[in-house]
Each structure stands twice: as C-alpha cells, then as structure tokens.
Z-matrix of the N, CA and C atoms (Angstrom, degrees):
N
C 1 1.457
C 2 1.533 1 109.75
N 3 1.332 2 115.63 1 142.88
C 4 1.454 3 120.04 2 179.12
C 5 1.524 4 109.44 3 -130.65
N 6 1.332 5 115.43 4 167.15
C 7 1.463 6 121.13 5 176.22
C 8 1.518 7 108.64 6 -146.00
N 9 1.335 8 115.47 7 161.19
C 10 1.463 9 120.94 8 -177.10
C 11 1.518 10 110.37 9 -105.31
N 12 1.313 11 115.44 10 134.97
C 13 1.462 12 120.43 11 176.70
C 14 1.523 13 108.88 12 -70.90
N 15 1.339 14 119.30 13 125.45
C 16 1.468 15 121.02 14 -179.45
C 17 1.525 16 113.48 15 -70.12
N 18 1.338 17 117.19 16 -13.96
C 19 1.462 18 120.66 17 -176.60
C 20 1.527 19 112.05 18 -91.75
N 21 1.358 20 116.51 19 -50.64
C 22 1.474 21 118.99 20 -176.82
C 23 1.524 22 112.90 21 -116.44
N 24 1.357 23 116.83 22 -1.81
C 25 1.471 24 123.93 23 176.79
C 26 1.528 25 113.43 24 67.22
N 27 1.325 26 116.47 25 20.59
C 28 1.457 27 120.18 26 173.65
C 29 1.528 28 109.38 27 -70.60
N 30 1.330 29 117.11 28 145.52
C 31 1.459 30 121.81 29 177.81
C 32 1.519 31 108.33 30 -90.61
N 33 1.330 32 116.35 31 121.63
C 34 1.457 33 122.17 32 -175.62
C 35 1.519 34 110.94 33 -121.73
N 36 1.348 35 115.76 34 158.29
C 37 1.453 36 121.01 35 173.04
C 38 1.525 37 109.56 36 -62.66
N 39 1.328 38 116.30 37 143.59
C 40 1.461 39 120.99 38 -175.85
C 41 1.522 40 112.90 39 -61.15
N 42 1.343 41 117.32 40 -22.84
C 43 1.460 42 120.24 41 -178.76
C 44 1.530 43 113.25 42 -88.61
N 45 1.343 44 117.33 43 -4.69
C 46 1.460 45 120.46 44 -177.43
C 47 1.522 46 111.41 45 -66.79
N 48 1.316 47 116.34 46 136.55
C 49 1.462 48 121.47 47 176.66
C 50 1.520 49 110.16 48 -88.55
N 51 1.353 50 116.95 49 -36.45
C 52 1.457 51 122.43 50 179.24
C 53 1.525 52 109.95 51 -119.01
N 54 1.320 53 117.20 52 149.56
C 55 1.458 54 122.15 53 172.71
C 56 1.526 55 108.17 54 -69.79
N 57 1.336 56 116.90 55 132.59
C 58 1.461 57 120.81 56 -177.82
C 59 1.526 58 112.12 57 -73.51
N 60 1.316 59 118.34 58 -16.28
C 61 1.465 60 121.74 59 -178.38
C 62 1.528 61 112.31 60 -92.90
N 63 1.344 62 116.58 61 -51.32
C 64 1.473 63 119.23 62 -172.88
C 65 1.527 64 113.49 63 -114.17
N 66 1.346 65 117.98 64 -7.74
C 67 1.458 66 120.65 65 178.27
C 68 1.518 67 114.57 66 85.51
N 69 1.340 68 118.20 67 5.34
C 70 1.473 69 120.79 68 178.93
C 71 1.526 70 110.47 69 -57.91
N 72 1.333 71 117.13 70 135.01
C 73 1.462 72 121.34 71 179.34
C 74 1.524 73 109.13 72 -92.99
N 75 1.325 74 116.03 73 121.15
C 76 1.455 75 120.97 74 178.87
C 77 1.525 76 110.34 75 -76.05
N 78 1.309 77 115.56 76 158.13
C 79 1.458 78 119.26 77 175.09
C 80 1.523 79 108.99 78 -60.64
N 81 1.309 80 115.61 79 129.55
C 82 1.463 81 119.92 80 -175.19
C 83 1.512 82 111.26 81 -78.49
N 84 1.338 83 114.70 82 130.40
C 85 1.473 84 120.80 83 173.10
C 86 1.525 85 109.63 84 -117.58
N 87 1.319 86 114.80 85 25.32
C 88 1.462 87 120.74 86 -175.35
C 89 1.515 88 109.86 87 -86.61
N 90 1.312 89 116.97 88 132.81
C 91 1.457 90 121.33 89 173.05
C 92 1.518 91 108.25 90 -107.37
N 93 1.309 92 116.08 91 156.47
C 94 1.465 93 120.67 92 -177.06
C 95 1.516 94 110.83 93 -58.49
N 96 1.329 95 117.54 94 -31.64
C 97 1.464 96 120.92 95 -176.86
C 98 1.521 97 112.28 96 -72.63
N 99 1.337 98 118.07 97 -17.32
C 100 1.453 99 120.93 98 -175.33
C 101 1.519 100 113.59 99 -90.86
N 102 1.316 101 117.81 100 -19.13
C 103 1.458 102 120.68 101 -177.36
C 104 1.523 103 109.46 102 -130.72
N 105 1.345 104 117.26 103 156.39
C 106 1.466 105 120.13 104 -176.82
C 107 1.523 106 114.31 105 -80.01
N 108 1.322 107 117.82 106 3.33
C 109 1.465 108 121.06 107 179.22
C 110 1.522 109 108.49 108 -135.62
N 111 1.315 110 116.69 109 171.61
C 112 1.460 111 120.62 110 176.75
C 113 1.529 112 109.60 111 -67.28
N 114 1.332 113 117.68 112 143.90
C 115 1.472 114 120.30 113 -178.15
C 116 1.522 115 113.71 114 -53.51
N 117 1.343 116 117.33 115 -36.39
C 118 1.458 117 119.70 116 -178.38
C 119 1.530 118 112.40 117 -70.40
N 120 1.347 119 117.17 118 -14.08
C 121 1.468 120 120.50 119 178.63
C 122 1.523 121 112.34 120 -90.68
N 123 1.331 122 117.12 121 -6.84
C 124 1.463 123 120.65 122 -178.75
C 125 1.528 124 109.41 123 -76.60
N 126 1.324 125 115.49 124 126.32
C 127 1.459 126 121.21 125 178.09
C 128 1.531 127 110.40 126 -101.57
N 129 1.338 128 115.97 127 -38.80
C 130 1.469 129 120.21 128 -179.39
C 131 1.518 130 109.09 129 -154.67
N 132 1.333 131 115.19 130 140.06
C 133 1.457 132 121.66 131 172.09
C 134 1.518 133 108.40 132 -132.51
N 135 1.315 134 116.54 133 147.83
C 136 1.453 135 118.06 134 178.36
C 137 1.508 136 113.21 135 -173.72
N 138 1.330 137 114.07 136 176.68
C 139 1.461 138 123.59 137 174.70
C 140 1.524 139 107.76 138 -131.15
N 141 1.325 140 117.36 139 173.36
C 142 1.461 141 119.24 140 176.04
C 143 1.527 142 111.77 141 -62.39
N 144 1.309 143 115.30 142 162.85
C 145 1.465 144 122.72 143 175.09
C 146 1.530 145 108.96 144 -54.59
N 147 1.343 146 118.65 145 142.02
C 148 1.474 147 120.74 146 -178.62
C 149 1.517 148 114.77 147 -54.88
N 150 1.347 149 117.94 148 -23.25
C 151 1.463 150 120.82 149 -180.00
C 152 1.528 151 113.26 150 -100.56
N 153 1.314 152 116.93 151 8.53
C 154 1.460 153 119.68 152 179.02
C 155 1.531 154 111.84 153 -65.67
N 156 1.343 155 117.34 154 -17.92
C 157 1.466 156 119.92 155 178.55
C 158 1.526 157 111.62 156 -62.91
N 159 1.343 158 117.67 157 -16.17
C 160 1.463 159 120.32 158 178.02
C 161 1.526 160 111.96 159 -64.48
N 162 1.331 161 117.21 160 -13.55
C 163 1.461 162 120.95 161 176.70
C 164 1.532 163 112.22 162 -97.27
N 165 1.333 164 116.32 163 4.39
C 166 1.465 165 119.77 164 179.74
C 167 1.531 166 110.51 165 -85.87
N 168 1.332 167 119.45 166 124.77
C 169 1.476 168 121.16 167 177.17
C 170 1.530 169 112.32 168 -59.92
N 171 1.327 170 117.17 169 -32.57
C 172 1.468 171 120.64 170 -179.13
C 173 1.520 172 110.44 171 -61.17
N 174 1.334 173 116.33 172 -40.75
C 175 1.465 174 120.45 173 179.66
C 176 1.526 175 110.54 174 -61.07
N 177 1.325 176 117.47 175 -44.13
C 178 1.459 177 120.41 176 -177.12
C 179 1.523 178 112.48 177 -73.37
N 180 1.324 179 116.93 178 -28.15
C 181 1.474 180 119.07 179 171.67
C 182 1.524 181 109.25 180 -62.71
N 183 1.334 182 116.14 181 -40.69
C 184 1.468 183 120.89 182 176.86
C 185 1.516 184 111.85 183 -62.17
N 186 1.337 185 117.26 184 -42.62
C 187 1.467 186 121.09 185 179.11
C 188 1.523 187 110.92 186 -61.31
N 189 1.335 188 115.82 187 -46.64
C 190 1.469 189 119.91 188 -178.79
C 191 1.523 190 111.24 189 -64.15
N 192 1.329 191 116.68 190 -42.36
C 193 1.475 192 120.13 191 -179.42
C 194 1.522 193 112.26 192 -70.10
N 195 1.341 194 117.40 193 -18.05
C 196 1.463 195 120.19 194 -179.32
C 197 1.527 196 111.94 195 -73.36
N 198 1.333 197 117.89 196 -28.20
C 199 1.464 198 121.57 197 -174.10
C 200 1.532 199 112.98 198 -58.32
N 201 1.350 200 120.03 199 -53.54
C 202 1.480 201 118.32 200 179.01
C 203 1.521 202 112.78 201 -64.89
N 204 1.350 203 117.44 202 -32.18
C 205 1.461 204 119.67 203 177.25
C 206 1.526 205 110.00 204 -60.96
N 207 1.332 206 117.13 205 -44.69
C 208 1.464 207 120.84 206 -178.23
C 209 1.525 208 111.66 207 -66.52
N 210 1.333 209 116.62 208 -31.02
C 211 1.468 210 120.24 209 -179.73
C 212 1.526 211 111.02 210 -72.41
N 213 1.348 212 116.81 211 -45.00
C 214 1.460 213 119.85 212 -171.85
C 215 1.534 214 113.82 213 -99.62
N 216 1.332 215 117.69 214 -27.01
C 217 1.473 216 119.87 215 -177.18
C 218 1.536 217 110.82 216 -134.09
N 219 1.332 218 118.83 217 58.03
C 220 1.473 219 119.79 218 -172.52
C 221 1.528 220 114.04 219 -61.94
N 222 1.317 221 117.34 220 -44.25
C 223 1.473 222 119.79 221 -176.29
C 224 1.528 223 111.30 222 -67.08
N 225 1.359 224 119.22 223 -51.06
C 226 1.467 225 118.82 224 177.77
C 227 1.531 226 113.52 225 -58.60
N 228 1.347 227 115.97 226 -34.68
C 229 1.462 228 118.80 227 -178.88
C 230 1.528 229 111.06 228 -69.36
N 231 1.326 230 116.89 229 -37.97
C 232 1.470 231 120.18 230 177.54
C 233 1.523 232 109.74 231 -65.61
N 234 1.326 233 116.51 232 -41.89
C 235 1.472 234 120.22 233 176.31
C 236 1.527 235 109.55 234 -63.38
N 237 1.348 236 115.71 235 -40.65
C 238 1.453 237 120.26 236 178.26
C 239 1.513 238 112.28 237 -60.61
N 240 1.345 239 117.11 238 -35.46
C 241 1.464 240 120.82 239 178.48
C 242 1.519 241 110.73 240 -62.90
N 243 1.332 242 116.31 241 -43.13
C 244 1.472 243 120.56 242 179.53
C 245 1.526 244 110.50 243 -63.93
N 246 1.327 245 116.11 244 -43.92
C 247 1.461 246 120.54 245 179.89
C 248 1.531 247 110.45 246 -63.12
N 249 1.331 248 116.19 247 -41.77
C 250 1.463 249 120.54 248 -179.21
C 251 1.523 250 111.52 249 -62.73
N 252 1.326 251 116.75 250 -43.90
C 253 1.469 252 120.95 251 179.73
C 254 1.522 253 111.10 252 -58.92
N 255 1.326 254 116.54 253 -35.25
C 256 1.467 255 120.76 254 -177.91
C 257 1.526 256 111.79 255 -81.65
N 258 1.340 257 116.85 256 -43.99
C 259 1.463 258 121.14 257 -168.92
C 260 1.533 259 113.63 258 -92.23
N 261 1.342 260 117.87 259 -38.46
C 262 1.467 261 120.35 260 -174.19
C 263 1.531 262 113.50 261 -58.82
N 264 1.350 263 119.94 262 -45.08
C 265 1.469 264 118.28 263 177.77
C 266 1.527 265 113.05 264 -60.78
N 267 1.338 266 116.45 265 -34.82
C 268 1.465 267 120.30 266 176.90
C 269 1.524 268 110.61 267 -64.61
N 270 1.340 269 116.60 268 -43.58
C 271 1.466 270 120.76 269 178.60
C 272 1.524 271 110.80 270 -63.31
N 273 1.328 272 116.89 271 -38.58
C 274 1.462 273 120.06 272 179.63
C 275 1.528 274 110.72 273 -65.92
N 276 1.333 275 117.68 274 -38.84
C 277 1.473 276 120.27 275 177.41
C 278 1.520 277 110.87 276 -63.81
N 279 1.330 278 117.01 277 -37.24
C 280 1.468 279 120.54 278 175.30
C 281 1.527 280 110.25 279 -62.16
N 282 1.325 281 115.94 280 -42.26
C 283 1.468 282 120.65 281 178.68
C 284 1.525 283 110.40 282 -60.76
N 285 1.322 284 117.20 283 -43.50
C 286 1.452 285 121.01 284 179.42
C 287 1.523 286 112.14 285 -62.85
N 288 1.317 287 116.23 286 -31.89
C 289 1.467 288 120.76 287 -179.97
C 290 1.526 289 112.46 288 -80.36
N 291 1.330 290 116.71 289 -2.96
C 292 1.455 291 120.13 290 178.69
C 293 1.514 292 114.94 291 98.05
N 294 1.335 293 117.65 292 0.28
C 295 1.463 294 121.01 293 179.25
C 296 1.532 295 108.76 294 -88.45
N 297 1.332 296 114.50 295 65.79
C 298 1.462 297 121.51 296 -171.69
C 299 1.524 298 112.54 297 -64.78
N 300 1.314 299 117.34 298 -43.29
C 301 1.472 300 121.02 299 -176.18
C 302 1.521 301 111.18 300 -62.41
N 303 1.329 302 116.93 301 -47.13
C 304 1.462 303 120.90 302 179.92
C 305 1.528 304 110.36 303 -62.34
N 306 1.337 305 116.30 304 -43.71
C 307 1.461 306 120.24 305 179.78
C 308 1.523 307 110.75 306 -62.35
N 309 1.332 308 116.96 307 -42.48
C 310 1.460 309 121.34 308 -179.86
C 311 1.528 310 111.23 309 -63.09
N 312 1.334 311 117.40 310 -41.90
C 313 1.472 312 121.45 311 178.58
C 314 1.523 313 110.42 312 -61.36
N 315 1.331 314 116.51 313 -42.36
C 316 1.466 315 120.53 314 179.57
C 317 1.522 316 110.51 315 -62.99
N 318 1.340 317 116.89 316 -44.71
C 319 1.460 318 120.15 317 -179.77
C 320 1.532 319 111.12 318 -64.15
N 321 1.335 320 117.68 319 -38.96
C 322 1.469 321 120.95 320 178.28
C 323 1.527 322 110.66 321 -63.94
N 324 1.328 323 116.78 322 -44.58
C 325 1.467 324 120.75 323 178.90
C 326 1.524 325 111.19 324 -62.77
N 327 1.325 326 116.30 325 -40.85
C 328 1.465 327 119.55 326 177.09
C 329 1.522 328 110.66 327 -62.40
N 330 1.326 329 116.68 328 -39.96
C 331 1.457 330 120.84 329 179.77
C 332 1.520 331 112.28 330 -64.36
N 333 1.315 332 116.57 331 -34.17
C 334 1.472 333 120.87 332 -179.11
C 335 1.524 334 110.74 333 -69.00
N 336 1.335 335 116.56 334 -39.63
C 337 1.463 336 120.48 335 -174.09
C 338 1.536 337 111.96 336 -93.32
N 339 1.334 338 115.87 337 60.94
C 340 1.464 339 123.42 338 172.58
C 341 1.530 340 113.69 339 57.54
N 342 1.316 341 116.87 340 26.49
C 343 1.464 342 119.84 341 -179.52
C 344 1.518 343 112.55 342 -113.03
N 345 1.344 344 117.82 343 1.16
C 346 1.464 345 119.75 344 -172.81
C 347 1.534 346 113.41 345 -55.68
N 348 1.349 347 120.27 346 -47.64
C 349 1.474 348 118.25 347 179.24
C 350 1.520 349 112.43 348 -60.63
N 351 1.327 350 116.32 349 -39.53
C 352 1.466 351 119.43 350 -179.63
C 353 1.519 352 110.71 351 -67.82
N 354 1.338 353 116.26 352 -37.37
C 355 1.464 354 120.02 353 177.65
C 356 1.523 355 110.65 354 -63.36
N 357 1.334 356 116.11 355 -42.41
C 358 1.467 357 119.67 356 178.83
C 359 1.525 358 110.81 357 -62.88
N 360 1.338 359 117.10 358 -40.81
C 361 1.461 360 120.03 359 178.56
C 362 1.527 361 110.93 360 -66.05
N 363 1.337 362 115.99 361 -39.90
C 364 1.464 363 119.24 362 177.42
C 365 1.522 364 110.69 363 -64.23
N 366 1.336 365 116.70 364 -43.75
C 367 1.461 366 119.87 365 178.59
C 368 1.529 367 111.31 366 -65.17
N 369 1.344 368 117.07 367 -30.06
C 370 1.458 369 120.13 368 173.43
C 371 1.520 370 111.13 369 -63.53
N 372 1.342 371 116.16 370 -38.67
C 373 1.468 372 120.63 371 176.36
C 374 1.526 373 110.68 372 -66.67
N 375 1.330 374 115.72 373 -40.63
C 376 1.469 375 119.66 374 177.39
C 377 1.521 376 110.16 375 -63.17
N 378 1.340 377 115.87 376 -46.62
C 379 1.464 378 121.25 377 -178.64
C 380 1.526 379 111.84 378 -62.52
N 381 1.335 380 117.01 379 -39.67
C 382 1.451 381 120.41 380 -174.72
C 383 1.515 382 115.58 381 -87.88
N 384 1.347 383 117.71 382 -23.82
C 385 1.463 384 120.28 383 -173.46
C 386 1.529 385 112.60 384 -128.51
N 387 1.335 386 116.72 385 -61.82
C 388 1.461 387 120.07 386 -170.30
C 389 1.523 388 114.30 387 -68.75
N 390 1.328 389 117.27 388 -26.34
C 391 1.464 390 119.42 389 -176.02
C 392 1.520 391 113.36 390 -81.00
N 393 1.331 392 116.90 391 -13.78
C 394 1.467 393 121.07 392 -175.36
C 395 1.524 394 111.52 393 -102.08
N 396 1.307 395 115.82 394 133.53
C 397 1.464 396 121.46 395 178.01
C 398 1.529 397 108.39 396 -134.65
N 399 1.320 398 115.64 397 136.18
C 400 1.461 399 121.02 398 179.86
C 401 1.522 400 109.94 399 -124.57
N 402 1.321 401 115.36 400 142.07
C 403 1.459 402 119.94 401 177.94
C 404 1.524 403 108.42 402 -144.62
N 405 1.310 404 115.71 403 131.54
C 406 1.462 405 121.57 404 173.93
C 407 1.524 406 107.36 405 -115.08
N 408 1.325 407 115.54 406 121.11
C 409 1.463 408 120.53 407 176.03
C 410 1.519 409 108.17 408 -104.02
N 411 1.289 410 116.10 409 -173.23
C 412 1.463 411 119.95 410 -178.93
C 413 1.521 412 112.97 411 -69.06
N 414 1.358 413 117.97 412 -17.11
C 415 1.463 414 118.80 413 -179.22
C 416 1.523 415 115.19 414 -136.16
N 417 1.355 416 118.29 415 -3.63
C 418 1.460 417 120.11 416 -177.96
C 419 1.519 418 111.41 417 -143.48
N 420 1.329 419 114.58 418 157.74
C 421 1.456 420 122.55 419 168.95
C 422 1.524 421 107.35 420 -112.62
N 423 1.329 422 117.15 421 127.79
C 424 1.461 423 122.28 422 179.63
C 425 1.528 424 108.57 423 -112.40
N 426 1.332 425 115.89 424 126.23
C 427 1.465 426 122.10 425 177.53
C 428 1.526 427 107.54 426 -121.83
N 429 1.326 428 116.65 427 119.14
C 430 1.466 429 121.43 428 -175.82
C 431 1.523 430 110.21 429 -126.21
N 432 1.329 431 116.46 430 132.52
C 433 1.463 432 121.63 431 173.53
C 434 1.518 433 108.46 432 -124.83
N 435 1.344 434 115.92 433 119.27
C 436 1.465 435 121.95 434 179.90
C 437 1.517 436 108.12 435 -121.75
N 438 1.323 437 115.46 436 93.06
C 439 1.463 438 119.64 437 177.06
C 440 1.518 439 107.80 438 -123.20
N 441 1.315 440 118.99 439 -107.74
C 442 1.463 441 120.12 440 175.77
C 443 1.523 442 109.21 441 -72.85
N 444 1.319 443 115.94 442 -41.31
C 445 1.460 444 121.58 443 174.64
C 446 1.520 445 109.79 444 -114.98
N 447 1.301 446 115.73 445 -164.20
C 448 1.457 447 121.47 446 179.87
C 449 1.527 448 108.96 447 -132.84
N 450 1.317 449 116.16 448 126.36
C 451 1.462 450 121.94 449 176.94
C 452 1.519 451 108.81 450 -126.37
N 453 1.325 452 116.46 451 129.00
C 454 1.457 453 121.15 452 177.38
C 455 1.518 454 109.36 453 -126.31
N 456 1.304 455 115.44 454 138.53
C 457 1.457 456 121.33 455 179.47
C 458 1.530 457 109.02 456 -136.69
N 459 1.320 458 116.15 457 132.10
C 460 1.453 459 121.62 458 176.30
C 461 1.526 460 108.46 459 -120.08
N 462 1.328 461 115.40 460 132.77
C 463 1.465 462 121.12 461 177.96
C 464 1.521 463 108.02 462 -121.02
N 465 1.314 464 116.85 463 121.38
C 466 1.463 465 121.16 464 177.52
C 467 1.526 466 109.30 465 -73.70
N 468 1.311 467 116.43 466 127.03
C 469 1.461 468 120.09 467 -179.31
C 470 1.528 469 111.98 468 -62.72
N 471 1.314 470 116.75 469 -31.39
C 472 1.459 471 119.27 470 -179.62
C 473 1.525 472 112.14 471 -68.21
N 474 1.359 473 117.02 472 -15.77
C 475 1.459 474 120.67 473 178.95
C 476 1.531 475 113.19 474 -97.13
N 477 1.340 476 116.40 475 -6.17
C 478 1.464 477 120.13 476 -177.89
C 479 1.528 478 110.02 477 -74.79
N 480 1.321 479 115.43 478 128.67
C 481 1.468 480 121.04 479 -179.39
C 482 1.529 481 112.16 480 -106.85
N 483 1.319 482 116.94 481 -23.76
C 484 1.463 483 120.06 482 -179.77
C 485 1.523 484 108.80 483 -158.19
N 486 1.337 485 115.78 484 160.73
C 487 1.461 486 121.52 485 177.44
C 488 1.519 487 107.73 486 -130.16
N 489 1.336 488 116.24 487 124.76
C 490 1.459 489 122.10 488 -177.42
C 491 1.523 490 109.60 489 -111.70
N 492 1.330 491 116.37 490 140.54
C 493 1.466 492 121.98 491 174.49
C 494 1.519 493 108.74 492 -112.11
N 495 1.333 494 115.98 493 133.24
C 496 1.466 495 121.85 494 174.50
C 497 1.523 496 108.54 495 -120.77
N 498 1.320 497 117.05 496 126.69
C 499 1.467 498 121.47 497 177.42
C 500 1.522 499 108.12 498 -132.43
N 501 1.333 500 117.45 499 116.96
C 502 1.459 501 120.22 500 177.63
C 503 1.532 502 109.79 501 -87.31
N 504 1.328 503 116.66 502 -176.26
C 505 1.469 504 120.80 503 -176.20
C 506 1.526 505 110.83 504 -61.54
N 507 1.336 506 116.75 505 -44.84
C 508 1.463 507 120.20 506 -179.96
C 509 1.529 508 110.59 507 -63.66
N 510 1.327 509 115.79 508 -38.31
C 511 1.453 510 120.00 509 178.37
C 512 1.520 511 111.96 510 -64.58
N 513 1.335 512 117.23 511 -37.37
C 514 1.464 513 120.75 512 178.01
C 515 1.524 514 111.03 513 -65.38
N 516 1.330 515 115.82 514 -36.83
C 517 1.457 516 119.86 515 179.99
C 518 1.523 517 112.41 516 -72.09
N 519 1.331 518 116.43 517 -38.37
C 520 1.464 519 120.87 518 -172.58
C 521 1.521 520 113.42 519 -101.16
N 522 1.329 521 117.74 520 -12.20
C 523 1.461 522 120.15 521 174.99
C 524 1.508 523 115.33 522 88.39
N 525 1.340 524 117.59 523 42.41
C 526 1.457 525 119.98 524 175.51
C 527 1.522 526 110.00 525 -142.78
N 528 1.316 527 115.72 526 168.84
C 529 1.459 528 119.96 527 179.20
C 530 1.513 529 111.04 528 -169.64
N 531 1.328 530 116.36 529 174.64
C 532 1.459 531 122.26 530 178.19
C 533 1.524 532 110.36 531 -96.81
N 534 1.319 533 115.41 532 143.44
C 535 1.461 534 121.33 533 175.07
C 536 1.521 535 107.02 534 -120.01
N 537 1.326 536 116.80 535 124.88
C 538 1.466 537 121.08 536 -176.55
C 539 1.528 538 109.65 537 -119.62
N 540 1.331 539 117.26 538 106.28
C 541 1.467 540 120.06 539 174.13
C 542 1.526 541 109.11 540 -80.45
N 543 1.321 542 117.68 541 121.84
C 544 1.458 543 121.98 542 -174.97
C 545 1.524 544 110.79 543 -106.94
N 546 1.338 545 115.83 544 122.66
C 547 1.454 546 120.83 545 171.11
C 548 1.524 547 108.22 546 -86.19
N 549 1.318 548 117.14 547 179.29
C 550 1.457 549 120.04 548 -178.42
C 551 1.515 550 113.04 549 -56.30
N 552 1.331 551 117.39 550 -50.51
C 553 1.462 552 121.17 551 179.87
C 554 1.507 553 112.51 552 -67.24
N 555 1.343 554 117.06 553 -33.68
C 556 1.458 555 120.78 554 -179.02
C 557 1.521 556 112.14 555 -69.26
N 558 1.340 557 117.15 556 -28.95
C 559 1.460 558 119.89 557 177.49
C 560 1.525 559 110.16 558 -61.05
N 561 1.335 560 116.93 559 -39.98
C 562 1.466 561 120.68 560 177.06
C 563 1.524 562 110.96 561 -65.16
N 564 1.346 563 117.11 562 -41.99
C 565 1.458 564 120.90 563 178.90
C 566 1.519 565 111.01 564 -65.88
N 567 1.325 566 116.66 565 -35.56
C 568 1.465 567 121.41 566 179.30
C 569 1.527 568 110.68 567 -58.45
N 570 1.311 569 115.70 568 -37.24
C 571 1.469 570 120.06 569 -178.98
C 572 1.526 571 111.96 570 -77.86
N 573 1.349 572 117.08 571 -27.64
C 574 1.459 573 120.78 572 -173.25
C 575 1.520 574 112.97 573 -101.66
N 576 1.341 575 117.53 574 -49.54
C 577 1.459 576 121.21 575 -172.69
C 578 1.528 577 110.65 576 -147.30
N 579 1.318 578 116.34 577 86.45
C 580 1.452 579 120.91 578 -177.06
C 581 1.530 580 114.16 579 -62.49
N 582 1.367 581 120.33 580 -34.10
C 583 1.470 582 119.61 581 178.91
C 584 1.523 583 113.99 582 -57.85
N 585 1.337 584 117.67 583 -25.19
C 586 1.467 585 119.33 584 -179.79
C 587 1.529 586 111.85 585 -69.76
N 588 1.327 587 117.09 586 -11.70
C 589 1.464 588 120.94 587 -178.72
C 590 1.526 589 112.72 588 -96.39
N 591 1.335 590 118.54 589 7.70
C 592 1.466 591 120.80 590 -170.93
C 593 1.523 592 113.71 591 -57.92
N 594 1.344 593 117.96 592 -30.25
C 595 1.459 594 120.14 593 -179.77
C 596 1.534 595 112.23 594 -84.17
N 597 1.316 596 116.95 595 -2.80
C 598 1.466 597 120.99 596 179.25
C 599 1.525 598 112.04 597 -108.13
N 600 1.332 599 116.65 598 8.69
C 601 1.463 600 121.49 599 -177.39
C 602 1.532 601 110.30 600 -100.16
N 603 1.310 602 116.28 601 134.25
C 604 1.462 603 121.70 602 172.71
C 605 1.525 604 105.60 603 -87.98
N 606 1.329 605 115.97 604 96.66
C 607 1.463 606 121.88 605 -169.41
C 608 1.529 607 113.26 606 -80.02
N 609 1.325 608 114.88 607 137.33
C 610 1.458 609 122.29 608 162.97
C 611 1.517 610 117.66 609 58.43
N 612 1.330 611 118.35 610 30.78
C 613 1.471 612 119.06 611 -176.83
C 614 1.529 613 111.19 612 -79.96
N 615 1.339 614 117.18 613 143.49
C 616 1.460 615 119.59 614 173.01
C 617 1.533 616 109.96 615 -62.87
N 618 1.317 617 115.92 616 143.08
C 619 1.464 618 121.63 617 177.60
C 620 1.534 619 111.73 618 50.14
N 621 1.332 620 117.43 619 64.05
C 622 1.475 621 120.23 620 -177.60
C 623 1.526 622 113.38 621 -60.44
N 624 1.335 623 117.50 622 -28.18
C 625 1.467 624 120.22 623 178.28
C 626 1.526 625 111.32 624 -60.77
N 627 1.339 626 115.49 625 -36.52
C 628 1.468 627 120.08 626 178.86
C 629 1.527 628 110.59 627 -65.50
N 630 1.333 629 116.59 628 -43.12
C 631 1.464 630 120.76 629 179.22
C 632 1.524 631 110.34 630 -65.46
N 633 1.346 632 115.97 631 -39.64
C 634 1.462 633 119.75 632 177.87
C 635 1.534 634 110.65 633 -60.39
N 636 1.327 635 117.27 634 -43.76
C 637 1.464 636 121.10 635 -179.40
C 638 1.526 637 111.13 636 -62.74
N 639 1.348 638 116.32 637 -38.92
C 640 1.466 639 119.91 638 178.26
C 641 1.519 640 110.32 639 -61.37
N 642 1.347 641 116.17 640 -46.69
C 643 1.463 642 119.94 641 -178.92
C 644 1.522 643 110.86 642 -63.50
N 645 1.328 644 116.86 643 -46.13
C 646 1.462 645 119.63 644 -179.07
C 647 1.527 646 111.63 645 -62.77
N 648 1.333 647 117.28 646 -34.22
C 649 1.460 648 120.22 647 -179.80
C 650 1.526 649 112.45 648 -68.83
N 651 1.352 650 115.30 649 -20.55
C 652 1.479 651 119.38 650 -177.26
C 653 1.514 652 112.29 651 -100.12
N 654 1.339 653 117.54 652 -8.37
C 655 1.462 654 119.63 653 179.28
C 656 1.527 655 108.74 654 -72.10
N 657 1.333 656 117.90 655 128.15
C 658 1.469 657 119.64 656 176.72
C 659 1.519 658 111.37 657 -55.58
N 660 1.327 659 116.86 658 145.93
C 661 1.463 660 121.14 659 -173.25
C 662 1.513 661 113.62 660 -57.94
N 663 1.325 662 117.91 661 -28.15
C 664 1.455 663 119.37 662 -178.39
C 665 1.523 664 112.44 663 -70.76
N 666 1.349 665 117.61 664 -18.04
C 667 1.459 666 120.00 665 -176.98
C 668 1.510 667 112.01 666 -107.01
N 669 1.328 668 117.84 667 6.85
C 670 1.445 669 120.05 668 177.92
C 671 1.519 670 109.99 669 -81.62
C-alpha cells in the first residue's frame, strides 16, 4: 500500500511516518500494540522500495520456472495468474495472523493448479518487501523480518559510531539503497565479514540518504 504526500506529492509507503522527500509528518495511525515503542517516540517507519523484490532470488526462480509453463500450458498458466492475484494475498494475511497451516495448504493447492511460478514470484515480493519492517525511535533502530521465520534486531542509537549507505546499479536506477548503522563492534565486522551484518542492515529503502540523515541526527554527540 502507498500514499501521497500532500505537501510535495511524493509517493510513500503506507507505513511511513515522514515523507522521504520533504519530511512532512503524516497523520499517525499507529497504536501501541503495533510498534515496540510509544507512538510519540516513533521518528520513522518504513519498508523496502516496492521494486526491491527484484533482488530476491525466489522471484527470479519463479520467472525462470514460468518459461516452460507458458510454452506448454499457456491458458492454464494465465488462469493461474488471475487466481494467484486473488488468493495469494489472502493466504499471506492468514499467515501473518498465525494461521500457518491453512495458509500453507492454500499455497500448496495454488502450486498444484498451474500457479507455482506465480506463487514463487509472489513469495519473492513477500521476501523482498512485505516481510521487512523498519522503525527508528528516539533511541533505537528496530529491524524486523517476518517471512518463513522471524528475525528481530535492535540497535541502540547511542552505540552507533557510523552510518554507511550502499547503492547498487539497480538501486541507482530505481531510487533505493541500503543503510547500515555501525556500532563499535560492527565496524570491525564490516572490515572482516560483511555477511555477518545482514540482520543489521536497513535493506532497499527509498531515499536512503534521508534515512541516514535521520539516524545521524539522533546519534548522541559523543558518538558522532
């Protein structure tokens, strides 16, 4: 879901608290039960860019597997695409609510009826965009990934020593990048083994420079 900034007309993720272009604060619809901090402590919330799923291997496995389906079963596959668009988001919402078994059965049935490539592409979108949630409060950064499993990471702003931005070629074209807040120990890992930091990276956010500025503005002066 997206929304338009009334000030600069930028298109933002529906969960964003501030406009990434002009800093406009949207009306808050956050309840205490939805975030790990009080709503008034939230500085920024967001998800990856809507097209960040293009970097998901699952999505490309779906694309590759779609080719033989289109050659040998074009009509069933087209029908399967329509069914997937209608049913897969419903199954994913069930999964989010904790009804894992029912959601899994639905996905298996969809896969059987000529929908497997579309399901893989949808799961690539879930893996790359919908499963990731980011929140910056006045004193912490929260990084959450809810896909097959659940991963949560909290970074204390008072421990952040530097903020790194990574933008690959696709990110330059589409307008997104990674933001990596580095604590003292993480700086050493950054030099030695960057893959170990994967759960501490704010992946694929639109306008990463804006997110970097927010983090730097909240770092206590002694750690700048």
